[in-house]
ZAPAMI-908486 format. One line per field, with one value per residue (C-alpha): x negated, y negated, z. Coordinates in Angstrom, 1 decimal, decimal comma. Layout:
<rs>
east <- [X ...] $
north <- [Y ...] $
up <- [Z ...] $
</rs>
This chain:
<rs>
east <- [-141,1 -139,8 -136,3 -135,2 -132,2 -130,0 -127,4 -123,9 -124,7 -124,3 -127,6 -125,4 -123,9 -127,8 -128,4 -125,2 -126,4 -129,9 -128,3 -126,0 -129,2 -130,8 -133,8 -135,4 -137,2 -139,1 -136,2 -137,4 -134,8 -134,6 -133,4 -131,5 -131,1 -134,6 -136,3 -138,5 -138,8 -139,0 -142,7 -143,8 -144,2 -143,7 -140,4 -140,8 -143,5 -141,6 -138,3 -138,9 -135,1 -134,8 -131,9 -131,4 -131,5 -135,0 -136,8 -140,5 -142,2 -145,6 -148,1 -146,0 -146,7 -143,4 -140,5 -137,1 -134,5] $
north <- [-88,1 -90,2 -91,1 -93,8 -93,9 -95,4 -94,0 -95,1 -96,6 -96,1 -93,7 -91,2 -90,9 -90,4 -87,8 -86,0 -86,1 -84,7 -81,9 -80,9 -80,9 -78,8 -81,3 -81,8 -85,1 -86,4 -88,5 -91,1 -92,9 -96,7 -98,1 -101,1 -103,2 -102,2 -102,7 -99,6 -96,0 -92,5 -92,5 -95,9 -97,4 -101,0 -100,7 -104,4 -103,2 -100,6 -102,9 -106,5 -107,0 -104,3 -102,4 -98,6 -96,3 -96,6 -93,8 -93,6 -91,0 -89,3 -91,4 -94,3 -97,7 -99,2 -98,0 -96,6 -98,9] $
up <- [89,3 92,6 93,1 95,4 96,9 99,5 101,9 100,8 97,7 94,0 94,1 94,9 91,5 90,1 92,5 91,4 88,0 89,0 90,9 87,8 85,7 88,3 88,5 92,1 92,2 95,3 97,2 98,9 101,1 101,4 104,4 103,0 106,2 107,7 104,2 104,8 103,3 104,3 102,8 104,2 100,8 99,8 97,7 96,8 94,8 93,1 92,6 93,4 93,7 96,1 94,2 94,2 92,3 90,8 89,2 89,1 86,5 87,1 85,2 84,7 86,2 85,7 87,4 85,4 87,2] $
</rs>
């Protein structure tokens, strides 16, 4: 599972929940201003509105936003 997050956004709350549940998703950092991700993927394909957080589960075509 991949969790797309951005610095100083509401995605911090989702990270806190994952930490409390002892879950360790692959974190992909999204640069809100530069519109780039830490894994060089096209975030617009994941979420066309470019909102974080976005969660992509293994084997799923659509993200959970």
